Every structure is written in structure tokens, then in C-alpha cells.
All heavy atoms as an XYZ file, in Angstrom:
755
protein
N     -20.692     25.167    -38.771
C     -19.893     25.858    -37.765
C     -20.297     25.398    -36.359
O     -19.433     25.218    -35.511
C     -20.084     27.368    -37.944
C     -19.197     28.186    -37.072
S     -17.492     27.970    -37.581
C     -16.711     29.209    -36.645
N     -21.619     25.232    -36.152
C     -22.066     24.781    -34.842
C     -21.553     23.379    -34.552
O     -21.202     23.059    -33.420
C     -23.590     24.806    -34.754
C     -24.182     26.177    -34.709
C     -25.677     26.096    -34.584
C     -26.287     27.484    -34.599
N     -27.737     27.438    -34.448
N     -21.515     22.535    -35.556
C     -21.041     21.162    -35.388
C     -19.563     21.155    -35.002
O     -19.138     20.382    -34.142
C     -21.252     20.355    -36.688
O     -22.610     20.454    -37.077
C     -20.864     18.909    -36.499
N     -18.773     22.033    -35.620
C     -17.354     22.128    -35.312
C     -17.147     22.587    -33.869
O     -16.336     22.005    -33.137
C     -16.666     23.090    -36.286
C     -15.173     23.307    -36.063
C     -14.407     21.998    -36.263
C     -14.644     24.378    -36.993
N     -17.866     23.587    -33.425
C     -17.757     24.076    -32.041
C     -18.194     22.997    -31.052
O     -17.556     22.806    -30.008
C     -18.595     25.342    -31.860
S     -17.913     26.767    -32.701
N     -19.265     22.297    -31.385
C     -19.749     21.232    -30.518
C     -18.710     20.111    -30.417
O     -18.431     19.596    -29.332
C     -21.087     20.693    -31.047
C     -21.675     19.605    -30.201
C     -22.226     19.900    -28.964
C     -21.664     18.293    -30.631
C     -22.762     18.905    -28.171
C     -22.195     17.279    -29.848
C     -22.744     17.588    -28.615
N     -18.117     19.747    -31.540
C     -17.101     18.686    -31.556
C     -15.863     19.096    -30.757
O     -15.304     18.291    -30.001
C     -16.690     18.366    -32.994
O     -17.793     17.890    -33.722
N     -15.434     20.318    -30.906
C     -14.275     20.803    -30.146
C     -14.583     20.844    -28.650
O     -13.738     20.513    -27.816
C     -13.848     22.190    -30.643
C     -13.125     22.224    -31.991
C     -12.858     23.668    -32.411
C     -11.826     21.451    -31.926
N     -15.799     21.225    -28.312
C     -16.207     21.240    -26.900
C     -16.194     19.849    -26.301
O     -15.717     19.637    -25.179
N     -16.712     18.867    -27.037
C     -16.683     17.474    -26.570
C     -15.252     16.961    -26.434
O     -14.924     16.239    -25.485
C     -17.473     16.577    -27.525
C     -18.982     16.612    -27.385
C     -19.623     15.718    -28.436
C     -19.402     16.172    -25.999
N     -14.397     17.341    -27.366
C     -12.996     16.928    -27.304
C     -12.312     17.501    -26.065
O     -11.590     16.783    -25.359
C     -12.276     17.367    -28.576
C     -10.796     17.007    -28.663
C     -10.640     15.494    -28.694
C     -10.171     17.628    -29.896
N     -12.540     18.761    -25.780
C     -11.953     19.372    -24.580
C     -12.486     18.727    -23.303
O     -11.739     18.501    -22.347
C     -12.226     20.879    -24.569
C     -11.437     21.698    -25.583
C     -11.911     23.149    -25.573
C      -9.952     21.630    -25.284
N     -13.766     18.418    -23.288
C     -14.364     17.751    -22.138
C     -13.753     16.366    -21.937
O     -13.436     15.961    -20.813
C     -15.889     17.641    -22.319
C     -16.644     16.993    -21.162
C     -16.511     17.841    -19.907
C     -18.100     16.807    -21.530
N     -13.551     15.640    -23.014
C     -12.944     14.305    -22.929
C     -11.514     14.389    -22.418
O     -11.078     13.554    -21.618
C     -12.992     13.635    -24.299
N     -10.773     15.401    -22.853
C      -9.390     15.573    -22.388
C      -9.362     15.852    -20.892
O      -8.543     15.294    -20.165
C      -8.690     16.693    -23.188
C      -8.451     16.234    -24.630
C      -7.375     17.085    -22.532
C      -7.948     17.327    -25.548
N     -10.267     16.676    -20.412
C     -10.337     16.981    -18.981
C     -10.687     15.734    -18.174
O     -10.113     15.495    -17.113
C     -11.352     18.080    -18.709
S     -10.845     19.690    -19.314
N     -11.608     14.943    -18.662
C     -12.008     13.720    -17.953
C     -10.887     12.699    -17.938
O     -10.664     12.018    -16.932
C     -13.254     13.115    -18.591
S     -14.735     14.104    -18.314
N     -10.181     12.563    -19.031
C      -9.079     11.590    -19.098
C      -7.948     11.988    -18.171
O      -7.259     11.136    -17.616
C      -8.563     11.467    -20.520
S      -9.741     10.659    -21.614
N      -7.725     13.272    -17.985
C      -6.672     13.742    -17.094
C      -7.016     13.451    -15.636
O      -6.141     13.130    -14.840
C      -6.473     15.247    -17.291
C      -5.315     15.759    -16.470
O      -4.278     15.085    -16.426
O      -5.456     16.835    -15.849
N      -8.283     13.502    -15.275
C      -8.699     13.280    -13.888
C      -8.828     11.802    -13.551
O      -8.783     11.427    -12.394
C     -10.028     13.983    -13.629
N      -8.966     10.952    -14.537
C      -9.220      9.543    -14.291
C      -8.084      8.831    -13.550
O      -8.353      8.084    -12.620
C      -9.530      8.819    -15.600
C     -10.180      7.470    -15.388
S     -10.592      6.653    -16.917
C     -11.660      7.824    -17.712
N      -6.806      9.024    -13.877
C      -5.763      8.307    -13.145
C      -5.752      8.611    -11.656
O      -5.454      7.744    -10.846
C      -4.472      8.780    -13.808
C      -4.879      9.173    -15.178
C      -6.278      9.722    -15.036
N      -6.086      9.806    -11.248
C      -6.125     10.132     -9.827
C      -7.227      9.351     -9.123
O      -7.044      8.883     -8.009
C      -6.346     11.638     -9.631
C      -5.157     12.462    -10.063
C      -5.413     13.943     -9.925
O      -6.272     14.324     -9.111
O      -4.751     14.710    -10.637
N      -8.350      9.188     -9.760
C      -9.457      8.438     -9.171
C      -9.130      6.963     -9.052
O      -9.492      6.308     -8.085
N      -8.445      6.410    -10.012
C      -8.095      4.998     -9.981
C      -7.048      4.690     -8.922
O      -7.050      3.629     -8.329
C      -7.591      4.541    -11.354
C      -8.639      4.472    -12.453
C      -7.984      4.103    -13.771
C      -9.719      3.475    -12.102
N      -6.146      5.622     -8.671
C      -5.074      5.361     -7.708
C      -5.593      5.261     -6.279
O      -4.987      4.609     -5.442
C      -4.005      6.453     -7.796
O      -4.548      7.684     -7.377
N      -6.730      5.882     -6.001
C      -7.255      5.817     -4.642
C      -7.877      4.459     -4.330
O      -8.014      4.091     -3.172
C      -8.276      6.935     -4.410
O      -9.405      6.715     -5.225
N      -8.265      3.688     -5.358
C      -8.860      2.383     -5.118
C      -7.841      1.257     -5.194
O      -8.123      0.142     -4.790
C      -9.986      2.106     -6.134
O      -9.426      2.123     -7.445
C     -11.099      3.119     -6.016
N      -6.661      1.539     -5.710
C      -5.629      0.515     -5.836
C      -4.961      0.277     -4.483
O      -4.885      1.180     -3.653
C      -4.592      0.951     -6.858
N      -4.486     -0.943     -4.251
C      -3.796     -1.207     -2.986
C      -2.495     -0.425     -2.914
O      -1.898     -0.106     -3.940
C      -3.538     -2.711     -3.025
C      -3.585     -3.070     -4.454
C      -4.546     -2.114     -5.096
N      -2.060     -0.145     -1.706
C      -0.820      0.588     -1.518
C       0.359     -0.214     -2.016
O       0.730     -0.161     -3.169
N       0.930     -1.022     -1.149
C       2.078     -1.842     -1.526
C       1.770     -3.289     -1.221
O       1.178     -3.603     -0.200
C       3.315     -1.403     -0.762
C       3.778     -0.029     -1.133
C       5.062      0.316     -0.439
C       5.517      1.698     -0.870
N       6.764      2.065     -0.257
N       2.187     -4.147     -2.108
C       2.055     -5.586     -1.913
C       3.453     -6.191     -1.854
O       4.404     -5.629     -2.392
C       1.265     -6.218     -3.058
S      -0.465     -5.692     -3.115
N       3.568     -7.332     -1.202
C       4.856     -8.003     -1.057
C       4.900     -9.261     -1.917
O       3.917     -9.993     -2.003
C       5.083     -8.394      0.401
S       5.263     -6.982      1.494
N       6.056     -9.492     -2.527
C       6.261    -10.686     -3.333
C       7.500    -11.461     -2.888
O       7.625    -12.640     -3.164
C       6.359    -10.314     -4.810
C       5.117     -9.626     -5.308
C       5.063     -8.264     -5.458
C       3.973    -10.363     -5.586
C       3.917     -7.632     -5.891
C       2.816     -9.746     -6.025
C       2.790     -8.379     -6.178
N       8.427    -10.788     -2.222
C       9.610    -11.433     -1.652
C       9.576    -11.197     -0.158
O       9.261    -10.092      0.296
C      10.893    -10.841     -2.238
C      11.083    -11.142     -3.703
C      12.400    -10.584     -4.186
C      12.589    -10.894     -5.661
N      13.878    -10.366     -6.145
N       9.920    -12.226      0.612
C       9.797    -12.139      2.063
C      11.123    -12.450      2.737
O      11.878    -13.301      2.275
C       8.719    -13.111      2.560
C       7.380    -12.846      1.927
C       6.976    -13.548      0.805
C       6.546    -11.872      2.432
C       5.758    -13.298      0.210
C       5.328    -11.607      1.847
C       4.926    -12.324      0.728
N      11.345    -11.776      3.836
C      12.548    -11.994      4.621
C      12.199    -12.766      5.886
O      11.060    -12.724      6.354
C      13.160    -10.645      5.004
O      14.284    -10.828      5.834
N      13.176    -13.465      6.411
C      13.025    -14.100      7.717
C      14.122    -13.616      8.655
O      14.281    -14.114      9.757
C      13.048    -15.629      7.577
C      11.816    -16.141      6.874
C      11.659    -17.646      6.965
O      12.404    -18.288      7.734
O      10.795    -18.178      6.268
N      14.860    -12.619      8.201
C      15.930    -12.032      9.004
C      15.321    -11.034      9.976
O      14.607    -10.120      9.577
C      16.924    -11.343      8.086
C      18.105    -10.808      8.794
C      19.108    -10.244      7.810
N      20.186     -9.626      8.535
C      20.893     -8.634      8.088
N      20.663     -8.144      6.887
N      21.868     -8.118      8.827
N      15.627    -11.209     11.234
C      15.054    -10.339     12.264
C      15.832     -9.033     12.368
O      17.043     -9.017     12.224
C      15.052    -11.068     13.600
C      14.207    -12.305     13.544
C      14.321    -13.123     14.778
N      13.522    -14.346     14.598
C      13.206    -15.157     15.553
N      13.616    -14.938     16.778
N      12.480    -16.218     15.305
N      15.098     -7.980     12.630
C      15.679     -6.651     12.794
C      15.595     -6.297     14.274
O      14.546     -6.516     14.892
C      14.903     -5.611     11.947
C      15.422     -4.213     12.175
C      14.949     -5.980     10.480
N      16.657     -5.755     14.865
C      16.566     -5.347     16.269
C      15.425     -4.336     16.465
O      15.264     -3.422     15.649
C      17.917     -4.695     16.548
C      18.844     -5.271     15.530
C      17.990     -5.525     14.312
N      14.620     -4.511     17.517
C      13.463     -3.621     17.730
C      13.830     -2.133     17.770
O      13.004     -1.291     17.433
C      12.916     -4.071     19.084
C      13.382     -5.482     19.224
C      14.702     -5.556     18.510
N      15.051     -1.824     18.141
C      15.503     -0.438     18.185
C      15.457      0.212     16.799
O      15.249      1.414     16.677
C      16.930     -0.390     18.749
C      17.569      0.967     18.953
C      16.792      1.763     20.004
C      19.010      0.818     19.378
N      15.632     -0.603     15.752
C      15.679     -0.074     14.391
C      14.324     -0.095     13.684
O      14.226      0.308     12.530
C      16.700     -0.851     13.558
C      18.106     -0.718     14.071
C      18.861     -1.842     14.343
C      18.677      0.522     14.294
C      20.152     -1.743     14.819
C      19.961      0.645     14.774
C      20.707     -0.489     15.042
N      13.287     -0.570     14.345
C      11.953     -0.628     13.729
C      11.256      0.711     13.922
O      11.049      1.165     15.043
C      11.108     -1.765     14.343
C       9.694     -1.733     13.771
C      11.767     -3.112     14.095
N      10.910      1.330     12.810
C      10.227      2.619     12.856
C       8.718      2.444     12.754
O       7.956      3.072     13.482
C      10.726      3.508     11.713
C      10.223      4.934     11.664
C      10.681      5.690     12.900
C      10.731      5.628     10.421
N       8.280      1.555     11.858
C       6.852      1.384     11.619
C       6.600     -0.007     11.037
O       7.454     -0.555     10.349
C       6.357      2.453     10.623
C       4.863      2.492     10.520
O       4.146      2.020     11.399
N       4.365      3.049      9.431
N       5.428     -0.549     11.314
C       5.000     -1.829     10.734
C       3.563     -1.658     10.263
O       2.715     -1.187     11.011
C       5.064     -2.983     11.763
C       4.602     -4.275     11.129
C       6.452     -3.134     12.331
N       3.308     -2.022      9.013
C       1.952     -1.952      8.480
C       1.597     -3.278      7.823
O       2.473     -4.025      7.396
C       1.808     -0.831      7.423
O       2.765     -1.050      6.383
C       2.002      0.531      8.029
N       0.309     -3.544      7.744
C      -0.166     -4.726      7.033
C      -0.398     -4.355      5.580
O      -0.753     -3.214      5.269
C      -1.487     -5.227      7.629
C      -1.336     -5.848      8.994
C      -2.666     -6.405      9.461
C      -2.527     -7.077     10.808
N      -3.779     -7.686     11.254
N      -0.206     -5.339      4.702
C      -0.497     -5.087      3.295
C      -2.004     -4.997      3.096
O      -2.781     -5.460      3.924
C       0.085     -6.201      2.401
O      -0.408     -7.455      2.863
C       1.594     -6.194      2.412
N      -2.400     -4.407      1.995
C      -3.816     -4.234      1.661
C      -4.482     -5.592      1.487
O      -3.851     -6.555      1.056
C      -3.926     -3.410      0.375
C      -5.296     -2.910      0.106
N      -6.202     -3.614     -0.637
C      -5.929     -1.777      0.492
C      -7.329     -2.936     -0.722
N      -7.183     -1.814     -0.039
N      -5.749     -5.670      1.801
C      -6.473     -6.946      1.728
C      -6.576     -7.490      0.302
O      -6.788     -8.685      0.106
C      -7.872     -6.792      2.322
O      -8.607     -5.833      1.591
N      -6.414     -6.656     -0.695
C      -6.484     -7.140     -2.075
C      -5.145     -7.655     -2.593
O      -5.080     -8.133     -3.726
C      -7.014     -6.040     -3.000
O      -6.097     -4.980     -3.056
N      -4.105     -7.584     -1.781
C      -2.807     -8.133     -2.180
C      -2.876     -9.657     -2.158
O      -3.613    -10.245     -1.363
C      -1.702     -7.665     -1.246
S      -1.347     -5.899     -1.370
N      -2.078    -10.275     -3.006
C      -2.099    -11.735     -3.123
C      -1.612    -12.420     -1.849
O      -2.154    -13.441     -1.439
C      -1.216    -12.162     -4.303
C      -1.262    -13.624     -4.610
C      -0.455    -13.971     -5.850
O      -0.124    -13.061     -6.635
O      -0.153    -15.159     -6.018
N      -0.580    -11.869     -1.214
C      -0.006    -12.453     -0.006
C      -0.246    -11.518      1.178
O       0.023    -10.325      1.091
C       1.504    -12.660     -0.166
C       1.870    -13.491     -1.348
N       1.692    -14.849     -1.383
C       2.403    -13.148     -2.547
C       2.113    -15.316     -2.539
N       2.541    -14.298     -3.277
N      -0.718    -12.083      2.289
C      -0.864    -11.293      3.513
C       0.518    -11.137      4.125
O       1.233    -12.121      4.320
C      -1.798    -11.983      4.491
C      -3.229    -12.007      4.037
C      -4.122    -12.599      5.090
C      -5.562    -12.551      4.642
N      -6.469    -13.038      5.684
N       0.875     -9.892      4.421
C       2.225     -9.645      4.918
C       2.269     -8.382      5.767
O       1.328     -7.594      5.793
C       3.192     -9.509      3.744
N       3.396     -8.246      6.465
C       3.710     -7.019      7.187
C       4.825     -6.321      6.423
O       5.756     -6.972      5.939
C       4.219     -7.309      8.602
C       3.186     -7.903      9.513
C       3.306     -9.206      9.956
C       2.116     -7.159      9.963
C       2.369     -9.759     10.812
C       1.171     -7.704     10.818
C       1.309     -9.007     11.243
N       4.737     -5.002      6.330
C       5.827     -4.218      5.759
C       6.465     -3.461      6.912
O       5.833     -2.612      7.535
C       5.334     -3.239      4.683
C       4.635     -4.002      3.563
C       6.504     -2.423      4.140
C       3.996     -3.113      2.516
N       7.692     -3.807      7.197
C       8.424     -3.203      8.302
C       9.322     -2.114      7.742
O      10.058     -2.342      6.783
C       9.261     -4.284      8.999
C      10.013     -3.860     10.235
C       9.914     -4.953     11.279
C      11.457     -3.597      9.899
N       9.245     -0.921      8.320
C      10.094      0.186      7.895
C      11.142      0.421      8.965
O      10.819      0.546     10.143
C       9.261      1.449      7.685
C      10.062      2.606      7.135
C       9.211      3.840      6.909
O       7.977      3.748      6.954
O       9.813      4.902      6.689
N      12.402      0.471      8.548
C      13.488      0.663      9.501
C      13.819      2.145      9.633
O      13.359      2.973      8.838
C      14.756     -0.093      9.053
O      15.249      0.498      7.847
C      14.472     -1.564      8.831
N      14.635      2.458     10.626
C      15.032      3.848     10.847
C      15.896      4.371      9.703
O      15.999      5.574      9.508
C      15.813      3.985     12.170
O      16.896      3.050     12.166
C      14.911      3.724     13.356
N      16.479      3.470      8.928
C      17.289      3.881      7.767
C      16.447      4.018      6.500
O      16.976      4.272      5.431
C      18.410      2.881      7.524
C      19.448      2.913      8.605
C      20.609      2.035      8.251
N      21.647      2.141      9.262
C      22.791      1.516      9.197
N      23.064      0.723      8.186
N      23.681      1.670     10.161
N      15.153      3.787      6.620
C      14.267      3.969      5.482
C      14.042      2.727      4.642
O      13.341      2.783      3.636
N      14.627      1.602      5.023
C      14.409      0.357      4.283
C      13.027     -0.192      4.590
O      12.522     -0.048      5.694
C      15.453     -0.685      4.672
C      16.828     -0.364      4.153
C      17.801     -1.492      4.404
N      17.361     -2.686      3.688
C      17.635     -3.916      4.072
N      18.350     -4.131      5.160
N      17.218     -4.947      3.380
N      12.424     -0.840      3.614
C      11.137     -1.508      3.811
C      11.341     -2.990      3.544
O      11.815     -3.377      2.478
C      10.078     -0.929      2.882
C       9.732      0.501      3.241
C       8.604      1.044      2.411
O       8.295      0.553      1.341
N       7.963      2.081      2.922
N      10.985     -3.805      4.539
C      11.208     -5.240      4.472
C       9.874     -5.945      4.650
O       9.097     -5.602      5.539
C      12.188     -5.695      5.577
C      13.473     -4.870      5.521
C      12.496     -7.179      5.438
C      14.364     -5.040      6.734
N       9.613     -6.929      3.815
C       8.363     -7.687      3.883
C       8.544     -8.972      4.676
O       9.539     -9.677      4.511
C       7.883     -8.042      2.477
S       7.295     -6.628      1.551
N       7.561     -9.252      5.529
C       7.516    -10.487      6.307
C       6.128    -11.081      6.148
O       5.133    -10.361      6.174
C       7.759    -10.207      7.793
C       9.144     -9.715      8.100
C       9.416     -8.363      8.208
C      10.185    -10.609      8.307
C      10.684     -7.908      8.497
C      11.459    -10.162      8.597
C      11.711     -8.811      8.693
O      12.970     -8.365      8.977
N       6.064    -12.394      6.021
C       4.765    -13.067      5.967
C       4.040    -12.870      7.296
O       4.665    -12.828      8.345
C       4.935    -14.561      5.716
C       5.503    -14.879      4.354
C       5.493    -16.382      4.119
N       6.254    -16.721      2.932
C       5.767    -16.658      1.694
N       4.527    -16.272      1.501
N       6.517    -16.969      0.653
N       2.705    -12.764      7.249
C       1.950    -12.595      8.490
C       2.004    -13.850      9.346
O       1.755    -13.788     10.540
C       0.498    -12.218      8.188
C       0.332    -10.754      7.860
C      -1.121    -10.330      7.804
O      -2.017    -11.040      8.243
N      -1.364     -9.156      7.258
N       2.366    -14.968      8.759
C       2.489    -16.202      9.536
C       3.820    -16.288     10.277
O       4.006    -17.160     11.119
C       2.334    -17.423      8.616
O       3.336    -17.401      7.617
N       4.740    -15.366     10.002
C       6.041    -15.349     10.675
C       5.846    -14.764     12.081
O       5.509    -13.601     12.247
C       7.027    -14.522      9.855
C       8.450    -14.569     10.331
C       9.052    -15.766     10.661
C       9.192    -13.404     10.438
C      10.373    -15.814     11.087
C      10.504    -13.436     10.867
C      11.094    -14.649     11.190
N       6.036    -15.592     13.081
C       5.703    -15.228     14.461
C       6.448    -13.989     14.947
O       5.891    -13.138     15.644
C       5.980    -16.405     15.395
C       5.460    -16.186     16.792
C       5.623    -17.412     17.673
O       5.780    -18.520     17.144
O       5.586    -17.229     18.898
N       7.713    -13.847     14.579
C       8.493    -12.689     15.018
C       7.856    -11.392     14.512
O       7.730    -10.418     15.254
C       9.934    -12.797     14.513
C      10.744    -11.592     14.854
C      11.384    -11.343     16.032
C      10.972    -10.451     14.024
N      11.990    -10.111     15.980
C      11.751     -9.545     14.753
C      10.585    -10.105     12.741
C      12.168     -8.328     14.233
C      10.990     -8.886     12.221
C      11.773     -8.015     12.968
N       7.419    -11.391     13.252
C       6.793    -10.197     12.684
C       5.464     -9.891     13.372
O       5.135     -8.728     13.615
C       6.592    -10.370     11.181
N       4.707    -10.931     13.697
C       3.458    -10.734     14.427
C       3.726    -10.091     15.784
O       3.018     -9.172     16.201
C       2.742    -12.069     14.646
C       2.154    -12.673     13.414
C       1.558    -14.051     13.683
O       1.700    -14.600     14.764
N       0.882    -14.596     12.693
N       4.767    -10.562     16.463
C       5.100    -10.008     17.780
C       5.515     -8.543     17.688
O       5.109     -7.726     18.524
C       6.203    -10.829     18.443
C       5.739    -12.214     18.831
O       4.546    -12.457     18.998
N       6.675    -13.138     18.945
N       6.295     -8.191     16.687
C       6.711     -6.794     16.505
C       5.493     -5.920     16.237
O       5.346     -4.846     16.820
C       7.744     -6.673     15.361
C       8.005     -5.221     15.020
C       9.036     -7.377     15.735
N       4.597     -6.393     15.371
C       3.376     -5.644     15.070
C       2.533     -5.467     16.332
O       2.061     -4.369     16.627
C       2.575     -6.363     13.978
C       1.324     -5.631     13.569
C       1.372     -4.619     12.623
C       0.094     -5.948     14.124
C       0.221     -3.945     12.249
C      -1.059     -5.279     13.753
C      -0.984     -4.278     12.813
O      -2.113     -3.597     12.442
N       2.364     -6.547     17.092
C       1.561     -6.481     18.317
C       2.183     -5.541     19.345
O       1.475     -4.796     20.008
C       1.382     -7.876     18.908
C       0.479     -8.742     18.068
O      -0.319     -8.247     17.291
N       0.612    -10.037     18.200
N       3.498     -5.573     19.482
C       4.170     -4.684     20.438
C       4.003     -3.227     20.028
O       3.808     -2.353     20.865
C       5.649     -5.030     20.538
C       5.924     -6.301     21.292
C       7.403     -6.668     21.268
O       8.220     -5.970     20.670
N       7.740     -7.767     21.915
N       4.084     -2.980     18.733
C       3.998     -1.600     18.254
C       2.589     -1.033     18.401
O       2.408      0.129     18.704
C       4.445     -1.536     16.796
C       4.809     -0.171     16.251
C       5.988      0.413     17.008
C       5.146     -0.257     14.779
N       1.582     -1.883     18.213
C       0.207     -1.404     18.246
C      -0.594     -1.913     19.444
O      -1.798     -1.717     19.501
C      -0.513     -1.777     16.944
C       0.059     -1.021     15.772
C       0.900     -1.648     14.861
C      -0.218      0.329     15.600
C       1.439     -0.944     13.796
C       0.322      1.031     14.541
C       1.149      0.384     13.644
O       1.680      1.080     12.594
N       0.070     -2.577     20.389
C      -0.583     -3.069     21.602
C      -1.840     -3.865     21.301
O      -2.872     -3.690     21.932
C      -0.933     -1.924     22.561
C       0.258     -1.468     23.351
O       1.196     -2.232     23.567
N       0.243     -0.218     23.767
N      -1.768     -4.764     20.322
C      -2.927     -5.581     19.969
C      -2.647     -7.041     20.295
O      -3.203     -7.926     19.671
C      -3.256     -5.439     18.466
O      -2.109     -5.840     17.708
C      -3.689     -4.052     18.130
N      -1.791     -7.277     21.245
C      -1.428     -8.639     21.577
C      -2.670     -9.419     22.014
O      -3.475     -8.953     22.805
C      -0.408     -8.660     22.711
C       0.375     -9.925     22.746
C       1.676     -9.757     23.511
O       2.080     -8.614     23.736
O       2.247    -10.771     23.860
N      -2.827    -10.595     21.438
C      -3.975    -11.434     21.777
C      -5.128    -11.284     20.831
O      -6.007    -12.107     20.799
N      -5.146    -10.240     20.007
C      -6.253    -10.114     19.063
C      -5.812    -10.675     17.734
O      -4.671    -10.532     17.329
C      -6.662     -8.642     18.889
O      -5.657     -7.926     18.231
N      -6.713    -11.344     17.049
C      -6.375    -11.925     15.748
C      -6.938    -11.051     14.655
O      -8.139    -10.899     14.527
C      -6.918    -13.333     15.630
O      -8.322    -13.327     15.805
N      -6.045    -10.460     13.862
C      -6.475     -9.581     12.773
C      -6.008    -10.146     11.478
O      -5.041    -10.730     11.328
C      -5.902     -8.188     12.953
C      -6.531     -7.497     14.121
C      -6.012     -6.047     14.231
O      -5.094     -5.649     13.545
N      -6.602     -5.310     15.098
């Protein structure tokens, strides 16, 4: 009887740990990575936000969010995207 209770207790503990594990893994994973890139320029009036992709992503890129909610990827080597990022964050002249 003690063995059965012990086994059930271990099983419940394992279930609790397995349920918590996906949340822990998601915090270490990169946010969004880009695989397709645009070279089409968006008017600055429609740019809501620009972020850099996570350092663990295969391609370094900017993710531009428009006022309509679209997210567009641009390579970090694309000068127009660099200028938009610099204007938005006032980091012109710094190399990041």
C-alpha cells in the first residue's frame, strides 16, 4: 500500500513538473525571427514600431510594425530600415 501511494505521489509530481516546463522554455526562446525580407519602403507616418530580431535568430533583421498591425521584415543591412530604426530610437551614428 505504501508503494502504491508513493508511486501515485511521484506520478502527480511529474505531471505538475511537465505542466510547468513549457512556460520555462518559452522565456529562453527567441521572440520572432525573419525568413522573408522586404525592400518595399513604408511611409514613416505608417511606422508604429521597429524592433531588432533576437541575437539567436539566423538572420539579423528589423521587424517593422505598421499602424495597420502588419509586421514586415527588413535585413539590417538595408539602409532605409537602419535609418527608420535610428530615427525612432535616436541612435544615429551608433553601430548596434
